[in-house]
N, C-alpha and C positions, 0 to 999 in steps of 0.2 A: 362476524364472518360474512353475513349477507352484504354489508357495506363494502367490505374488501372485494367481494366478488363483483359487485357493481362497478367499483372503481377500476378493476382490472379490465372489465368488459369495455368501459368507456375509453380506457387507454388504448386498447386494441383497435377499437373503431376509429379513434382519432388518428392513430398511426397509419391505419389502412387508408383513411381519407387523405392524409398528407401525402402518402405514397402515390395514391391514385392521381392527386392533383399534380404532383411532380411529374408523373408519367405522362399525363395529358399535356403538360407544358412542353415536355421533351418532344412528344409526337407532333404537337402543333407547329414546331419549328421545321419539321420534315415533311409532313403530309402535304400533298398537292403537286402541282406541276413545276418542274425546274427546267429552265432553258440552259442546256449544257453544251460544252465543246469537248469532243473526244479527240485526242491526239494519239494515233495508234500506228504501229508499224504495219498493221494489216490493211488499213483502209485510209491512211492519211489523216487529215483533219476534217471532221464533220460536226455540224451543229444539229442537235436534235432536242426533243423534249422527253424527259423522264418523269413519269407520274409516280410519286411515292405513296405508299399506303402502309400505315403502322398498326401494330397490335401489341400492346404492352411494350416490352423492350425488343421487339423484332420489327422488321420491315421487309417489304418487297417493292420492286419498281419495274416499270416497263415503258417501252415506246408505244406508239399508236397501235391499238388492237385492230386486227383486220387488215393491216397493211399488206400481208401476204396475198390476199385476194386481189388487191389492186395491181400487184406486180405479177403474180403467177396465174391468176384466173381461179375460178371456183374449184375445178376438179384437181388441178395440180396442188393448190394450197391445201385441199382436204387430204390428199395423199401425203403431203409433206408433214402435216400435223399427226397423221396416223403412224407413219413409219420413222419419223425422227422427233427429237425433242427440241429442235431448233426454233420452231415457230409456235410456241404455246400461246393460244388465243390470237395468233396472227401477229404478234409483236416480233420485230426483228432483233431487238435487244431487251434482255431482262436482267434484273438483279434478284437473286434468290438467296435463301438461307441467311438473311440479313439480321444483324444484331446491333443494338444501340446502347451506348454507355455515355456517361457524362463525366468530364474532367474539368472542373471549374466552369468556365464559360464556353467550353468546346464540346460539341457532340462527336463521339468517336463511332465510326461506322465500319462494319466488316461484313462481307458476304461473298457471293459468287456472281461474276459477270458472265452471262451466257449470250452467245450470238452464233450465227451461221458460220462465222469465220474462226471461232474458237471460244474456249471458256478459260477464264482467269480468276485468280483471287482478287477481290475488291477490298481495298483498305483506304479509308478516307476520314475526313473530319469536316465539320461545319463550324465556322467561327465568323461572327458578325454577318451572318446571312450568306456567307460565301462557302460553296462546296469545293473541296480539293481532294482528289483521290488518285491512287495509283492502281494499275492492273499488273499483276505479277503471275508468272507461271510457277510450276511446281519446283523449279530450281531457284525461285525467288528473284528471277531476272525481270526487270521492269519492261512491260510490253505496251504500256499506254498510260495516258494521264487524262483525267476528267476534271473539268472545272466548270462552275456555273452558279447561277443565282435563281432563287425562287421567283417564278413569274407566272402567276395564275391567269394573267391577261394576254398570254402569248397568242399571236395571230398566225393562222396558216394560210397559204404555205409560207415557209420561212424565206424562200427565195423564188425567183422567177425561173422555174425549172424548164419550161418549154424553150425559153431563150437560151439557157445554158446548153441544152441538148442541140439546138440549132447551130450554135457557134461551134460546138465540138464536132458536129458532122461536117460543117464547112471546112474546118481545119483539117480534118481527116482526109477529105477528098483532095485537098491541095498537096498534102504531104505524104500520102501513102506510097509505098514502094512500087505498086503496080495498079494503075487505075482500072485494069481489066477485072479485078476482083470486085469492083463496085457494080459490075454488071451481072453478078451471080444472083441466083434466087435467094441465097442465104443473106446477102447484103440487103437486097430489096426488102426482105421480111424484117430484118433487124431495124432498118431505117424507119419503116412504117410503124412497127410496134413500139419502139422507144419514143417516137414522137407522140404517139397516142397515150402511152403510159405516163409520160412526163406531165400531163395535165392533171394527174391524180396524186402526184407526189406531194407530201406535206413537209418533208425535211430532207437534209442531205443524205442521211443513211438510206432512205428509200431510193433516192436517185442513184447513189453509188452501187448499192446492191443490185438494183434492176439492170443497170448498165453492164455490170460485170456478168450477171446471169445470162443475159441475151447475147453479149459479145462472145461468150464461151462457145456459142453455137456456130460462130463464123469459121471460115476455112483458113484462118491465120490467128496467130497468138500475139502477145505484146500489145494488147489494145484494151485500155480501160480509162475511166474517168476518176480523177482524184482531186482533192484540195489539200495543198500543202502550204500552210502559212509559215511565216518567218520564225515565229516562236516554236513551231513544231520542229523545224529544222534544227534550231538551237537545242531544244529539249532532247531530240533524238540523238544528238551527239553525246549527251550526258549519260544516256543509258544504252549506248551502242555496245552490244555484246561481243565477246571474243569470237573470232571466226575459225581459228585452227587449234586443235587439241592433239598433242602427241602423247602416246602411251606405249611404254615398253611391254610387250607380251612375253618375251624371253630374251636371252642375250643376243639372239640373231634376228629377232622379229619385232617390228614396230607397227603400231596402228596409228595412222594419221587421219583424224576426223576433220573434214572441212565442211562446216555448216553453211558457209557462203563464200563466194569470191568477191564479196563486197568490200574487202579490205585493200591493203596496199601490197605492192611487190616486195616491200621491205619485210612485211610479216612473213611472207613465204620464204624469203631468203633466210631469215633468222631460224625458222623451223628446220630447213634443210641443212643448215650448218651443223645443227645438232645430229640429224640423221646421218650425215656423212662422217662427222667426228666419231660417233659411236660405232661406226663400221657395220651397221645392220646389213644382212644379206637378203632379207625379205621385208618388203614394205607393203602394208595393206592400206589403201586409201579409201575411206568411207565417204562417198558422195551422196548418200541417201538423204532425201529431203533438202538438198542443196538447190535452191531455185535460180542460181546463177550469180551474176555480179558484174564486175568491170573487166575489161580486156587486160588491164594492167596486171591484176592478180592472176587471171587465168593463163595468160601467156608466160608469166614468170614461172608458174607451176609447171607448165608444159616444158619449158626450157630446162627445168631442173631434173626431169626424168627421161627426156629424149636423148638417144645416143647418136642420132644423126639428124641432119637438116631435112625437114619435110615441108611440103606445101599442103596445108591443112584443108583449104577450101577457098571459096570466094563469095563475096557479097555482090549482089546486083541491085542497082538503084533505079529510081524512076526514070533517070536519064537513059538507061538501057532499055527498059520496057516500053518507053514511049516510041521506040523505033524497031523493037524486036519482040517477037512472040516466043521464040525458043531461047534456051540458054546458050551461051557461047561455046564454040568448038575450041579445040586445042590451039589453033592458029590465032583465034580472037583472044583467047586467054593470055597468050604471050604478050599482047599489047597492053594488058592491064598493069597498073602500078602495083608493086609488091610492098606489102606492109608487114613489118616484123617487129616494130618497136612496141613495147608495153606502155602505150600512151593513149588514153581515151580521147583527148582533144584532137590528136592527129588523125585517128581513125574516123572521127566524126567529120572533120574537115574533108577527108577523102570521100566520104559518103555524100556530102553536100555538093561536091564539085566534079566527081568522076562517075562514069558509067558503071564501074565496078572496081573491086579491090581483091587482090590475091593475098591470102594470109599465109605467112611462112613462119615456121618455128625453128630457131637455131639453138643448139645446146649451149648452155651457159659454160663458164670456165670450170665450174665444179658441179658435177651432176651425180645423181644416184644411179649406179650401174647394176644394182642387184635385181632380184626377182620382184616384179611389180604386179599387184592385184588391185583392181578397182571394183568397189561395191556400189551398185546402182539400184534404184527403184523407180516407180512411176512418177516420183516427184523430183527426180534428178533432171534439171532443166537448163535451158538457155546456155550460158557460157560453158557449163559442164559438158554439153553434148558434143560439140566438135572436138573437144579434148578426148572424150571417151572414144569417139569414132576414130580419131587419128591414132591413138595408142593401140586400138584394136587392129586397125588396118596395117599398121607398121609392125604388128606382132611384138610390140614392146610390152604389152600388159595383157593379163587375163581378166576379162570382165565377168563378174559374177553377180547374179541377182535378177532384177527385172528389167524389162525394156524401159528406156528413159521416157521422159514426159512428151517429147515431140513439141517443144516450144522454143525454137531457135530462130530468131530474127533479130535484126538490130532495131531496138525501140528507142524513141526519144520523147521527151516531155515538152509539150508546147503550152505555154500559159495563155489562158483565155481572159477576156475583159471581166468576166463574171467573178474571177477569183479562183475558179477551178482550173485544172490542167487536164489535157487529154494526152494520153500516152499512145503514140502511133508507131506502127512498124514502118521504118523508112528504108530498109534494105533487106532483101531476101537473102538466104544463105544456102549454098550448096557445097557438098564435099567435092573434092577434086575428081572423084569418080562419078559425079553427077547425081548424088543422092540429096534430095531436099529433106532435111531433118524435120522441119516444122510439120506437125500433124502426123509424123511417122515415128520418130524416136530412133534410138540405136539399140539393136538387139545385143544381149550379152553373149559371151562365149559359152557360159554355163548358166542356164536359166533355172532359177529356184523359186518355188512358190511357197512351200510350207517350211522348208529348212532355213535355219539361221545362216546367212552367207558367211558371217565371220567364223562361226564354228565349223562350217564346211571347209573353208580355206585352211584353217588351223589343223583340222583332223584328217581331211581327205587329200589335200594338195601339199601343204608344207610338211605335215607329220613331224 
């Protein structure tokens, strides 16, 4: 019996030793610094370093600790760490709750990707020393792709960030819609601090985050710094999500959720063909969290719900502001070319060559003529906002929810020699009654804070 007990003990110790050796071998493949590329809808393409740390069959990873202090300063970074979970130990990106498994020669990884711009499920694998992973939301939609290799000798900074910032600022000064904004205290502060901070950036993530953070304090929107490589453009096509969702609430009422106007006019046409065919008398359009999109989809939508021709507003370009401080009066507006085609290239051509453009919306051949309700929140932005204002002013729709984002300018992307691109506002926008939507937003007819606007419309208005 004693010999059997000893044999069993030796077997257990041997098995544990083999398991520990196998675990150590797995961990050695992952532990350490990885130079990775993140392709994301949120921040474009960025290169950064993820440092992995393993423990048995689990892992965690992070970008440079203390990066928040170099970007925000001591006190703001301290407050950010206290009141949010975005900057644990000062890292801008973290992987938490990670698990490791092995399938033949491949390591299978899963965990949670956390950053200031969002949290996603992380699922990836390592094969032949190459990391490939996807980021997905709770609906299993792909929101990003990570790829990279283990590189313990990576050198910092990854790029010449002072040079990138300098080129971005020079491009902005030559392209911005009104050079007078470059004389403001906000711009002077932004230019000074982003130049100083750029000397401390170690990777693309730090540059992009800092640029976005300080640009958000400026008196205009549509200004950021991104890097979009060709493979990101191709990959983003493959996981481009659906923009429009139609749901029947009852035989007379439909709910149309528009996540983005980033699609085509054909998408809008196809949805409205169903709405009109079904004969709904009430249409609720949910524009919450819709950050905008193209003029093609936006104008097509407006043409499907307008019952009369309206002049929505006008763009003013640098050619106007180079010689005028005030916005044009009615007489001057009559000299502006009128733009009504749902064509992005045509409107950009007009912005590049004209002092200003008038936007006109004409009803399409088949339109929805029933009761229209638009739901908005503080993230309803850009292309959405002149549509919301136009429908409200024309008394064509009842706007329910929150004041919109106040982010309505024409923005264009300009490629830099560094590989980055700077997104610059090239035309200011005013409604026909002289309201500058940017930095202000559009007020709803019915403002709701705690109530669900969809339930409110269904129970209090439509009934």
